[in-house]
Backbone as CSV, one residue per row, in Angstrom:
resi,resn,N_x,N_y,N_z,CA_x,CA_y,CA_z,C_x,C_y,C_z
1,PRO,-4.131,-16.029,5.851,-4.910,-15.263,4.960,-3.911,-14.573,3.873
2,GLY,-4.443,-14.366,2.702,-3.715,-13.700,1.686,-3.613,-12.243,1.887
3,TYR,-2.798,-11.521,1.050,-2.684,-10.074,1.188,-3.984,-9.351,0.933
4,GLY,-4.808,-9.740,0.011,-6.143,-9.087,-0.225,-7.035,-9.206,1.022
5,GLN,-6.983,-10.336,1.642,-7.834,-10.559,2.876,-7.336,-9.651,3.983
6,VAL,-5.976,-9.485,4.152,-5.490,-8.556,5.201,-5.802,-7.182,4.935
7,ILE,-5.751,-6.757,3.696,-6.164,-5.364,3.369,-7.615,-5.171,3.667
8,THR,-8.457,-6.091,3.293,-9.882,-5.962,3.565,-10.093,-5.861,5.108
9,ALA,-9.462,-6.676,5.882,-9.601,-6.559,7.372,-9.174,-5.226,7.920
10,ILE,-8.019,-4.761,7.395,-7.533,-3.470,7.890,-8.550,-2.355,7.525
11,LEU,-9.091,-2.341,6.316,-9.929,-1.311,5.852,-11.313,-1.368,6.680
12,GLN,-11.763,-2.582,6.970,-13.057,-2.731,7.702,-12.812,-2.178,9.079
13,GLU,-11.703,-2.361,9.730,-11.433,-1.887,11.107,-11.132,-0.407,11.159
14,SER,-10.628,0.223,10.051,-10.009,1.547,10.076,-11.009,2.592,9.573
15,LEU,-11.969,2.231,8.747,-12.816,3.188,8.075,-14.337,3.143,8.321
16,GLU,-14.874,4.228,8.486,-16.326,4.329,8.607,-16.735,5.680,7.938
17,LEU,-17.499,5.482,6.836,-17.897,6.596,6.032,-18.739,7.535,6.843
18,PRO,-18.477,8.876,6.611,-19.172,9.891,7.434,-20.654,10.061,7.066
19,GLU,-21.038,9.738,5.835,-22.437,9.806,5.388,-22.829,8.464,4.786
20,PHE,-24.169,8.199,4.754,-24.655,6.977,4.196,-24.387,7.036,2.673
21,GLY,-23.954,5.863,2.140,-23.710,5.773,0.743,-22.644,4.796,0.384
22,GLU,-22.197,4.853,-0.862,-21.225,3.954,-1.356,-20.169,4.646,-2.036
23,VAL,-18.931,4.121,-2.008,-17.768,4.682,-2.704,-17.017,3.593,-3.365
24,VAL,-16.763,3.764,-4.679,-15.893,2.730,-5.299,-14.623,3.399,-5.683
25,ALA,-13.499,2.778,-5.195,-12.187,3.429,-5.300,-11.195,2.515,-5.934
26,LYS,-10.315,2.893,-6.752,-9.172,2.091,-7.298,-7.935,2.630,-6.458
27,ILE,-7.330,1.685,-5.804,-6.119,2.061,-5.052,-4.917,1.297,-5.530
28,GLU,-3.797,1.930,-5.414,-2.491,1.318,-5.734,-1.664,1.308,-4.527
29,ILE,-1.219,0.120,-4.080,-0.373,-0.009,-2.847,1.058,-0.378,-3.409
30,GLY,2.056,0.308,-2.829,3.452,-0.015,-3.115,3.960,-1.027,-2.232
31,ARG,5.077,-1.668,-2.630,5.578,-2.818,-1.870,5.961,-2.584,-0.428
32,GLU,6.030,-1.269,-0.023,6.340,-0.923,1.401,5.093,-0.806,2.159
33,GLY,3.863,-0.919,1.559,2.608,-0.943,2.203,1.875,0.458,2.265
34,ARG,2.376,1.378,1.480,1.768,2.704,1.460,0.924,2.867,0.170
35,VAL,-0.253,3.591,0.356,-1.065,3.814,-0.811,-0.371,4.869,-1.695
36,GLU,-0.148,4.489,-2.901,0.550,5.382,-3.782,-0.383,6.188,-4.707
37,SER,-1.531,5.688,-4.901,-2.564,6.450,-5.610,-3.959,5.951,-5.266
38,CYS,-4.837,6.848,-5.314,-6.361,6.552,-5.113,-7.149,7.299,-6.042
39,GLU,-7.985,6.666,-6.762,-8.907,7.248,-7.760,-10.279,6.829,-7.313
40,ILE,-11.165,7.857,-7.128,-12.532,7.580,-6.780,-13.229,7.304,-8.086
41,LEU,-13.798,6.149,-8.250,-14.479,5.778,-9.582,-15.960,6.111,-9.486
42,LYS,-16.555,5.989,-8.261,-17.933,6.278,-8.111,-18.275,6.666,-6.654
43,THR,-19.071,7.679,-6.526,-19.539,8.019,-5.141,-20.827,8.863,-5.279
44,VAL,-21.807,8.719,-4.363,-22.920,9.484,-4.289,-22.649,10.768,-3.503
45,SER,-21.770,10.639,-2.463,-21.544,11.722,-1.549,-20.072,12.135,-1.768
46,SER,-19.833,13.397,-2.131,-18.421,13.858,-2.287,-17.750,13.936,-0.944
47,LYS,-18.472,14.048,0.122,-17.895,14.023,1.474,-17.235,12.644,1.706
48,ASN,-17.996,11.534,1.341,-17.458,10.164,1.532,-16.278,9.962,0.593
49,GLY,-16.322,10.442,-0.654,-15.193,10.298,-1.501,-13.943,10.985,-1.075
50,ASP,-14.073,12.135,-0.539,-12.995,12.902,0.023,-12.421,12.174,1.274
51,PHE,-13.256,11.727,2.102,-12.887,10.993,3.312,-12.057,9.774,2.947
52,ILE,-12.469,8.985,2.023,-11.716,7.804,1.611,-10.391,8.154,0.986
53,LYS,-10.310,9.213,0.132,-9.085,9.607,-0.425,-8.101,10.108,0.605
54,ASN,-8.547,10.906,1.555,-7.651,11.408,2.648,-7.286,10.351,3.622
55,ARG,-8.175,9.490,4.041,-7.955,8.519,5.052,-7.039,7.431,4.546
56,LEU,-7.170,7.013,3.303,-6.301,5.991,2.815,-4.821,6.366,2.799
57,GLN,-4.600,7.578,2.580,-3.171,8.078,2.611,-2.573,7.944,3.981
58,GLU,-3.340,7.927,5.018,-2.837,7.749,6.402,-2.535,6.363,6.804
59,LEU,-3.150,5.409,6.125,-3.055,4.004,6.523,-1.710,3.330,5.930
60,LEU,-1.232,2.458,6.793,-0.056,1.702,6.398,-0.438,0.207,6.350
61,PHE,-0.166,-0.440,5.282,-0.501,-1.842,5.070,0.818,-2.651,5.254
62,PRO,0.678,-3.974,5.338,1.899,-4.781,5.429,2.759,-4.719,4.118
63,CYS,4.054,-4.869,4.379,4.979,-4.940,3.249,4.713,-6.202,2.461
64,PHE,5.022,-6.126,1.155,4.783,-7.311,0.278,5.661,-8.494,0.672
65,ASN,6.857,-8.136,1.081,7.813,-9.314,1.300,7.285,-10.180,2.521
66,GLU,6.498,-9.675,3.396,5.899,-10.447,4.513,5.020,-11.540,3.951
67,PHE,4.549,-11.385,2.727,3.616,-12.349,1.991,4.339,-13.049,0.871
68,GLY,5.656,-12.777,0.651,6.360,-13.443,-0.366,6.004,-12.902,-1.782
69,LEU,5.457,-11.664,-1.811,5.112,-11.068,-3.074,6.279,-10.393,-3.685
70,THR,6.433,-10.449,-5.012,7.547,-9.791,-5.639,7.228,-8.554,-6.522
71,ASP,5.894,-8.305,-6.539,5.361,-7.128,-7.391,5.901,-5.840,-6.652
72,ASN,6.054,-4.840,-7.457,6.377,-3.499,-6.894,5.129,-2.711,-6.446
73,ARG,3.948,-3.019,-7.121,2.737,-2.409,-6.729,1.575,-3.401,-6.947
74,LEU,0.563,-3.215,-6.140,-0.630,-4.010,-6.439,-1.878,-3.034,-6.570
75,ASP,-2.787,-3.301,-7.475,-3.968,-2.498,-7.647,-5.139,-3.196,-7.116
76,PHE,-6.092,-2.500,-6.440,-7.318,-3.013,-5.920,-8.402,-2.049,-6.291
77,THR,-9.590,-2.590,-6.669,-10.831,-1.834,-6.871,-11.679,-2.281,-5.703
78,ILE,-12.035,-1.338,-4.848,-12.693,-1.642,-3.583,-13.989,-0.849,-3.534
79,THR,-15.136,-1.503,-3.073,-16.276,-0.812,-2.822,-16.504,-0.695,-1.293
80,PHE,-16.551,0.571,-0.862,-16.847,0.886,0.557,-18.377,1.269,0.675
81,HIS,-18.910,0.757,1.718,-20.327,1.151,1.966,-20.592,1.039,3.467
82,ASN,-21.656,1.707,3.896,-22.111,1.682,5.245,-22.968,0.435,5.516
83,VAL,-22.822,-0.113,6.688,-23.650,-1.248,7.056,-24.993,-0.622,7.601
84,GLU,-26.195,-1.008,7.031,-27.449,-0.457,7.487,-27.876,-1.289,8.724
85,ASN,-28.186,-0.411,9.734,-28.743,-1.003,11.008,-30.191,-1.193,10.848
86,ARG,-30.598,-2.365,11.229,-32.042,-2.741,11.194,-32.572,-3.077,12.513
């Protein structure tokens, strides 16, 4: 899998929004795998937005060199949402 797919898998396993809703965030990951910035672009619940901002700072992602990437930073725009149980 590529770096984006690994990031997606880590986020799916590590995050569960505290309230129902959606959060769109722009994150910047540095080459060592740490989130260097997080901007909430859209959220219905400020609690969810705060949760994403705080929780992302705690996560560590793989280093870029493990994937042969030469960039110093990568930007991702990610939509987080709850899975509705039916």
